[in-house]
C-alpha positions as CSV (number, residue, x, y, z in Angstrom):
1,M,86.1,83.6,5.4
2,G,85.1,84.3,9.0
3,L,85.5,81.4,11.4
4,V,85.5,80.7,15.1
5,L,87.6,78.0,16.7
6,G,86.5,75.8,19.5
7,I,89.1,73.7,21.3
8,D,88.3,70.8,23.6
9,V,91.0,69.4,26.0
10,S,89.5,66.0,26.8
11,T,90.9,63.1,28.8
12,T,92.1,61.2,25.7
13,A,92.6,63.9,23.0
14,T,92.5,67.6,22.2
15,K,90.0,68.4,19.4
16,A,89.9,71.6,17.3
17,V,86.7,72.6,15.5
18,L,86.2,75.5,13.0
19,V,82.7,76.8,12.7
20,D,81.3,79.3,10.1
21,P,78.6,82.0,10.7
22,G,75.9,79.6,9.6
23,G,76.8,76.9,12.1
24,G,78.6,74.7,9.6
25,V,81.6,72.8,10.8
26,R,84.3,73.7,8.2
27,G,87.3,71.9,9.8
28,V,87.8,69.4,12.6
29,A,90.9,67.6,13.8
30,G,92.2,65.9,17.0
31,S,95.4,64.6,18.5
32,E,95.4,61.8,21.1
33,Y,97.5,61.2,24.2
34,A,97.6,58.7,27.1
35,V,96.5,58.8,30.8
36,A,99.1,57.8,33.4
37,M,98.0,55.6,36.3
38,P,101.2,55.3,38.4
39,H,99.4,53.9,41.5
40,P,96.0,52.3,42.1
41,L,93.2,54.9,42.1
42,W,95.5,57.5,40.5
43,S,94.9,59.2,37.2
44,E,97.3,61.9,35.9
45,Q,98.5,63.7,32.8
46,D,101.4,65.9,31.8
47,P,99.9,69.2,30.8
48,A,102.5,69.5,28.0
49,L,100.6,66.8,26.2
50,W,97.6,69.1,25.9
51,W,99.6,71.9,24.4
52,D,101.4,69.7,22.0
53,A,98.1,68.1,20.9
54,A,96.5,71.5,20.6
55,Q,99.2,72.7,18.2
56,T,98.7,69.6,16.0
57,A,94.9,69.8,16.1
58,I,94.7,73.5,15.3
59,R,97.0,73.3,12.3
60,A,95.2,70.2,11.0
61,A,91.8,71.8,11.4
62,L,92.9,74.8,9.5
63,A,94.2,72.6,6.7
64,H,91.0,70.6,6.7
65,A,89.0,73.8,6.3
66,G,91.4,75.2,3.7
67,A,91.7,78.2,6.0
68,A,94.5,80.4,7.3
69,G,95.0,81.8,10.8
70,T,93.7,85.1,9.5
71,D,90.3,83.6,9.0
72,V,89.8,82.9,12.7
73,E,88.0,85.7,14.5
74,A,87.9,84.2,18.0
75,V,88.8,81.1,20.1
76,G,86.7,79.3,22.7
77,L,88.0,76.7,25.1
78,T,86.5,73.7,26.9
79,G,87.8,70.5,28.4
80,Q,87.7,67.9,31.1
81,M,86.6,69.4,34.4
82,H,87.9,69.1,38.0
83,G,91.6,68.5,37.2
84,A,94.3,70.2,39.3
85,V,97.1,71.9,37.3
86,L,99.7,73.4,39.7
87,L,102.2,76.1,38.5
88,D,104.9,78.0,40.2
89,A,105.4,81.8,40.0
90,R,107.1,81.5,36.6
91,G,104.3,79.4,35.1
92,T,106.2,76.1,35.3
93,V,104.2,73.0,35.9
94,L,105.2,71.5,39.3
95,R,103.7,68.0,38.9
96,P,101.4,66.0,36.6
97,A,97.8,67.2,36.6
98,I,95.5,65.2,38.8
99,L,92.5,64.3,36.7
100,W,88.7,64.2,37.3
101,N,88.6,60.4,37.5
102,D,91.4,60.2,40.1
103,Q,90.1,58.5,43.3
104,R,92.9,59.0,45.8
105,T,91.2,61.7,47.9
106,A,88.6,59.9,50.0
107,A,90.3,61.1,53.3
108,E,90.5,64.7,52.0
109,C,86.7,64.6,51.2
110,D,86.0,63.6,54.8
111,E,88.4,66.4,55.9
112,M,86.4,69.0,53.8
113,R,83.1,67.9,55.4
114,E,84.6,68.1,58.8
115,L,86.2,71.6,58.3
116,V,83.2,73.1,56.6
117,G,80.3,71.0,57.7
118,P,78.5,68.8,55.1
119,E,75.3,70.8,54.9
120,R,77.2,74.1,54.7
121,L,79.4,72.8,52.0
122,I,76.4,71.8,49.8
123,A,74.6,75.0,50.7
124,I,77.5,77.2,49.4
125,S,78.9,75.1,46.5
126,G,75.8,73.1,45.6
127,N,77.8,69.9,45.9
128,D,79.1,67.4,48.3
129,A,82.8,66.6,48.5
130,L,83.6,63.9,46.0
131,T,87.0,62.4,45.0
132,G,86.6,63.7,41.4
133,F,86.5,67.4,42.3
134,T,89.4,69.8,42.4
135,A,89.3,70.9,46.0
136,P,90.2,67.6,47.7
137,K,93.0,67.2,45.2
138,L,94.6,70.4,46.5
139,L,94.3,69.2,50.1
140,W,95.9,65.9,49.1
141,V,98.9,67.7,47.5
142,R,99.3,69.9,50.6
143,R,99.3,66.8,52.9
144,H,101.4,64.4,50.8
145,E,103.6,66.7,48.7
146,P,104.4,69.7,51.0
147,A,107.5,70.7,49.0
148,V,105.4,70.9,45.8
149,W,102.6,72.8,47.6
150,A,105.0,75.4,49.0
151,R,105.9,76.4,45.4
152,V,102.3,76.6,44.1
153,A,101.5,80.1,42.8
154,H,98.7,79.3,40.4
155,V,95.9,76.6,40.4
156,L,94.4,76.1,37.0
157,L,91.9,73.7,35.4
158,P,93.0,71.7,32.3
159,K,91.6,74.0,29.6
160,D,92.9,77.0,31.4
161,Y,96.4,75.7,31.2
162,L,95.9,75.7,27.4
163,R,94.6,79.3,27.8
164,Y,97.8,80.2,29.6
165,R,99.9,78.7,26.8
166,L,97.8,80.6,24.1
167,T,97.7,84.0,25.8
168,G,100.0,84.1,28.8
169,D,97.0,85.0,31.0
170,Y,95.7,83.2,34.1
171,A,91.9,83.0,34.0
172,T,89.0,80.5,34.1
173,D,85.2,80.6,33.4
174,K,82.5,80.4,36.0
175,A,81.2,77.0,34.9
176,D,84.6,75.3,35.3
177,G,85.4,77.3,38.4
178,S,82.3,76.1,40.1
179,G,83.3,72.5,39.4
180,T,86.2,72.9,41.8
181,I,83.5,73.1,44.6
182,L,85.4,76.2,45.9
183,F,82.8,78.5,44.4
184,D,79.9,80.3,46.0
185,L,77.3,79.0,43.5
186,A,74.8,81.8,44.0
187,A,77.4,84.5,43.8
188,R,79.2,82.9,40.8
189,T,82.7,83.5,42.2
190,W,85.3,82.0,44.6
191,S,83.9,81.5,48.1
192,A,85.9,83.4,50.7
193,E,84.2,81.2,53.4
194,L,85.3,77.9,51.8
195,L,88.8,79.1,51.0
196,V,89.3,80.3,54.6
197,A,87.8,77.2,56.1
198,L,90.1,75.0,54.0
199,G,93.2,77.2,54.5
200,L,93.6,77.9,50.8
201,D,95.2,81.2,49.6
202,P,92.8,83.0,47.2
203,A,95.7,84.6,45.4
204,R,96.5,81.1,43.9
205,F,93.1,81.0,42.0
206,P,92.5,82.9,38.7
207,P,89.8,85.4,38.1
208,A,86.6,83.9,36.8
209,F,84.7,85.2,33.7
210,E,81.4,84.5,32.0
211,G,81.7,82.0,29.1
212,P,81.6,84.5,26.2
213,E,83.8,87.1,27.8
214,I,87.2,87.8,26.3
215,T,90.1,86.8,28.7
216,G,93.1,87.6,26.5
217,T,94.5,87.3,23.0
218,V,96.7,84.9,21.2
219,S,100.4,85.7,21.9
220,R,103.1,86.0,19.3
221,S,104.8,82.8,20.4
222,A,101.4,80.9,20.4
223,A,100.6,82.2,17.0
224,G,103.9,80.8,15.7
225,A,103.2,77.4,17.3
226,T,99.6,77.0,16.2
227,G,99.2,78.8,12.8
228,L,96.9,81.3,14.4
229,V,97.5,85.1,14.3
230,Q,98.7,87.2,17.2
231,G,95.9,89.2,18.8
232,I,92.9,86.8,18.1
233,P,90.6,87.1,21.2
234,V,90.2,84.1,23.4
235,V,87.0,83.8,25.4
236,A,86.5,82.2,28.8
237,G,84.6,79.1,27.4
238,G,83.3,76.5,29.8
239,G,83.8,73.1,31.3
240,D,83.0,70.2,29.0
241,Q,79.4,69.6,30.2
242,A,78.5,73.3,30.2
243,A,80.0,73.7,26.7
244,N,78.3,70.6,25.5
245,G,75.0,72.1,26.8
246,V,75.7,75.2,24.8
247,G,76.6,73.1,21.8
248,V,73.2,71.3,21.8
249,G,71.3,74.5,22.7
250,A,70.5,73.7,26.4
251,V,70.9,77.3,27.4
252,S,67.6,78.4,28.9
253,E,65.4,77.0,31.7
254,G,63.3,74.1,30.6
255,T,65.8,72.8,28.1
256,V,67.3,69.4,29.0
257,A,70.1,67.5,27.3
258,L,71.2,63.9,27.5
259,S,74.7,62.8,26.7
260,L,75.0,59.0,26.4
261,G,78.7,58.0,26.2
262,T,80.8,55.8,28.5
263,S,79.1,57.8,31.3
264,G,75.6,59.2,31.1
265,V,74.7,62.8,31.8
266,I,71.3,64.5,32.2
267,F,71.9,68.3,31.9
268,A,69.4,71.1,32.5
269,A,69.9,74.9,32.3
270,T,68.2,76.8,35.2
271,H,67.6,80.4,35.9
272,A,68.5,80.1,39.6
273,P,71.2,78.2,41.6
274,L,69.2,75.1,42.4
275,H,70.7,72.1,44.2
276,D,69.8,68.8,45.8
277,V,70.2,69.1,49.6
278,H,72.0,65.7,49.8
279,G,74.3,66.5,46.9
280,R,73.1,63.5,44.8
281,V,73.1,65.6,41.6
282,H,75.7,68.3,40.7
283,A,74.9,72.0,40.6
284,F,77.3,74.3,38.8
285,C,77.3,77.7,37.0
286,H,76.5,77.5,33.3
287,A,78.8,78.9,30.6
288,V,75.8,81.2,29.8
289,P,75.9,84.5,31.7
290,G,73.3,84.5,34.5
291,R,72.4,80.8,34.2
292,W,73.2,77.8,36.2
293,H,72.8,74.1,35.5
294,L,71.8,70.8,37.3
295,M,73.6,67.7,36.2
296,S,73.0,64.0,37.0
297,V,75.9,61.7,36.3
298,M,75.9,58.0,35.8
299,L,79.4,56.4,35.6
300,S,78.6,53.4,33.4
301,A,76.0,54.2,30.7
302,A,77.1,53.1,27.3
303,G,80.1,51.7,29.2
304,S,77.6,49.1,30.6
305,L,76.8,48.0,27.1
306,R,80.5,47.8,26.2
307,W,81.1,45.6,29.2
308,F,78.2,43.4,28.3
309,R,79.5,43.1,24.7
310,D,83.1,42.3,25.7
311,A,82.1,39.9,28.5
312,L,79.2,38.0,26.9
313,A,79.3,38.7,23.1
314,P,82.9,39.3,22.2
315,G,83.4,40.5,18.6
316,E,79.7,41.3,18.2
317,E,78.9,44.6,16.5
318,F,77.1,47.0,18.8
319,G,74.4,47.6,16.1
320,A,73.6,43.9,15.9
321,L,73.7,43.5,19.7
322,V,71.3,46.3,20.3
323,G,69.1,45.3,17.3
324,S,68.6,41.9,18.9
325,A,67.4,43.6,22.1
326,G,64.6,45.0,19.9
327,E,63.3,41.5,19.2
328,V,62.0,41.0,22.8
329,Q,59.3,42.9,24.6
330,A,59.8,45.9,26.9
331,A,60.4,45.3,30.6
332,T,61.4,41.7,29.9
333,D,59.5,39.6,32.3
334,G,60.9,40.9,35.6
335,L,64.6,40.9,34.5
336,F,66.6,44.0,35.6
337,F,70.1,45.2,35.3
338,L,71.8,47.5,37.8
339,P,74.4,49.6,35.9
340,Y,76.7,50.4,38.8
341,L,79.8,48.7,37.3
342,S,82.1,51.5,38.5
343,G,80.3,52.5,41.6
344,E,77.8,55.4,41.1
345,R,77.4,59.2,41.5
346,S,73.7,59.8,40.7
347,P,71.3,59.0,42.2
348,H,73.5,57.0,44.7
349,P,76.9,58.6,45.4
350,D,78.4,55.3,46.3
351,P,81.8,54.1,45.1
352,L,81.1,50.6,46.4
353,A,77.8,50.1,44.4
354,R,78.1,47.2,41.9
355,G,76.3,46.0,38.9
356,A,73.8,43.1,38.9
357,F,71.3,41.1,36.9
358,V,68.2,40.4,39.0
359,G,65.3,38.2,38.0
360,L,67.0,35.7,35.6
361,S,65.0,32.6,34.5
362,L,65.4,29.8,32.0
363,Q,63.2,31.7,29.5
364,H,65.8,34.5,29.2
365,D,68.5,34.5,26.5
366,R,71.1,37.0,25.4
367,R,68.6,39.2,23.8
368,H,66.8,39.7,27.1
369,L,70.0,40.4,28.9
370,A,71.0,43.0,26.3
371,R,67.6,44.7,26.6
372,A,67.9,44.7,30.4
373,V,71.2,46.5,30.1
374,L,69.6,49.2,27.8
375,E,66.6,49.5,30.1
376,G,68.8,49.6,33.3
377,V,70.8,52.5,32.0
378,A,67.5,54.3,31.1
379,F,66.1,53.7,34.6
380,G,69.3,55.0,36.2
381,L,69.0,58.2,34.0
382,R,65.4,58.5,35.1
383,D,66.4,58.3,38.7
384,G,68.7,61.3,38.2
385,L,66.1,63.2,36.3
386,E,63.6,62.8,39.1
387,L,66.1,64.2,41.6
388,M,66.7,67.2,39.4
389,I,62.9,67.8,39.2
390,A,62.6,67.5,42.9
391,A,65.4,70.1,43.3
392,G,63.1,72.6,41.4
393,M,63.9,72.0,37.7
394,P,60.9,72.3,35.5
395,R,59.8,69.0,33.9
396,A,60.7,69.1,30.2
397,G,58.7,67.6,27.3
398,Q,61.8,67.5,25.1
399,I,65.3,66.2,25.6
400,R,68.2,67.0,23.3
401,A,70.3,63.8,22.9
402,S,73.9,63.3,21.9
403,G,76.6,60.7,22.3
404,G,77.4,57.4,20.8
405,G,74.7,55.5,22.7
406,V,71.8,57.4,21.0
407,A,73.0,56.2,17.5
408,S,70.8,53.2,18.2
409,E,67.1,53.6,17.3
410,T,66.2,50.9,19.8
411,W,67.9,52.6,22.7
412,R,66.5,56.0,21.7
413,Q,63.0,54.6,21.9
414,I,63.6,53.0,25.3
415,L,65.0,56.3,26.6
416,A,61.9,58.2,25.3
417,D,59.6,55.7,26.9
418,V,61.4,55.6,30.2
419,L,62.1,59.3,30.5
420,Q,58.6,60.1,29.2
421,A,59.9,62.9,26.9
422,D,60.5,63.5,23.2
423,L,64.1,62.9,22.1
424,V,65.6,65.1,19.4
425,M,69.1,64.9,17.9
426,T,71.3,67.9,17.1
427,S,72.9,68.6,13.8
428,T,76.5,68.5,15.0
429,K,78.4,65.7,16.6
430,E,81.3,67.8,17.9
431,G,79.9,68.3,21.4
432,G,81.8,70.6,23.8
433,A,84.2,71.9,21.1
434,F,81.2,73.1,19.1
435,G,79.8,74.8,22.2
436,A,83.1,76.5,22.8
437,A,83.0,77.8,19.2
438,V,79.4,79.1,19.9
439,L,80.7,81.0,22.9
440,A,83.6,82.4,20.8
441,A,81.0,83.5,18.2
442,V,79.3,85.6,20.9
443,G,82.6,87.0,22.1
444,S,83.6,87.9,18.6
445,G,80.4,90.0,18.1
446,W,78.6,87.7,15.7
447,F,75.7,87.4,18.1
448,S,74.4,89.5,21.0
449,D,74.0,86.7,23.5
450,V,74.4,82.9,23.8
451,A,70.7,82.1,23.4
452,T,70.6,84.0,20.1
453,A,73.8,82.2,18.9
454,A,72.5,78.8,19.9
455,G,69.1,79.4,18.2
456,R,70.9,80.3,15.0
457,L,73.7,77.7,15.0
458,V,72.2,74.6,16.6
459,R,69.6,72.7,14.7
460,T,67.6,69.7,15.9
461,V,65.9,66.7,14.3
462,P,63.0,64.7,15.9
463,S,64.1,61.3,16.9
464,A,61.8,59.4,19.3
465,S,58.6,60.0,21.2
466,P,57.1,58.1,24.2
467,G,55.1,55.1,22.9
468,L,52.9,52.2,24.2
469,A,55.7,50.9,26.4
470,S,55.8,54.0,28.6
471,R,53.2,52.6,31.0
472,A,55.0,49.2,31.4
473,Y,58.3,51.1,32.0
474,A,56.7,53.3,34.7
475,D,55.7,50.2,36.7
476,A,59.1,48.5,36.1
477,H,60.9,51.6,37.2
478,Q,59.2,51.4,40.6
479,A,60.5,47.9,41.0
480,Y,64.0,48.9,39.8
481,R,64.2,51.6,42.5
482,E,63.8,49.0,45.2
483,L,66.9,47.0,44.1
484,Y,69.7,49.3,45.2
485,P,68.5,49.7,48.8
486,A,68.0,45.9,49.0
487,L,71.5,45.1,47.7
488,A,73.5,47.9,49.2
489,P,74.3,46.0,52.4
490,I,75.8,43.2,50.2
491,F,77.9,45.8,48.3
492,H,79.2,47.2,51.6
493,G,80.0,43.8,53.1
494,K,77.3,44.0,55.8
């Protein structure tokens, strides 16, 4: 039985997925762990947790599939982006990894803009300096933990630490590497100009490979720990969003994906390194060779609905809550919700932005509030999509949707109406881990390229198309866009 293995090192768990040549998921398992927050704004993890969880997940997935390690022909990796894993010359972890959602580096972001120049930084990397990215984390460690920094020999991303434990090799992929914002986006490699400007030694950074390229093989010790077999090739893989793009088939220009989880992401493959000149959407290399992607990120998408449920309808099932929103008309009589409960990244890179209901009246009840939340998230996603189109991305007539939020028929219809595109669902729910397996399938020789693999392994089902409410939403969206500029002075205490 030929299988490929995709491993996803996420923030809360490591998942292992076994996929057969027909795209069927034969085995899946995960192992959870916690995030440490030792100080306000900090978010850290011990990388040993990822390795321990990977061993458990791989063995459990093999058992679920009724498979042996000899059945696995290749391994693909994905995981949380932007984390900083620091190792010494012997490969020993020097401190807990600083994660993507850590917010301690505001001063270092300003330092990067000063050292490089804000316009030049965006022109090279495709992105502004934000606290979530890897580069400012390195500057923070250099400033605040000089004894640790003096011992750093290797800088890895989370999934690449797992690669090191599996193979003994130091490597990354171009998608995850570009998420450090130390990449030359167009050249698809580390930027000598940025590294020099920031005083970072290029010898500390691993070589970067295309997503399906083989970077090493499973070692004898890793085989014993995981149940795999020594010598199985391990491909480069991709950061979680790029791998998820592969997993839903967003691998060629004109293909757009929507992931609606706690955060909300609009993802589009591009044939050229496009970027927004103000850095309001992210621009990274794709895990597909010779491709890039644009990405708009909302911090509180389905997270807004969870907040609403917990605050105003505790104990209510999400299905019932969203179903009640379907009982009232679209664009509910001038009621709007701003979904900036955790600040925002796209289209407003503003950590001080806040959520708000605007336009409440006596005629509104909980159903109207619930619908306003669903619509507010959709409007925010539309804002990001418009920025991506303005950056040069072709407008798409179809969007591939995934994530827990699109389980709701009501929300899917709102999204189709607001985004003015057909929504389709994919056949698998395994996200980035499935995409990592697709990349492994290419690396193993099952397919000649990623586009062919995705075309064979990823299947879609029509879900929602724009309806009569589209015109009302187009007008409401124009009003929605005026709210953030009007309220921003209040958010900033002016």
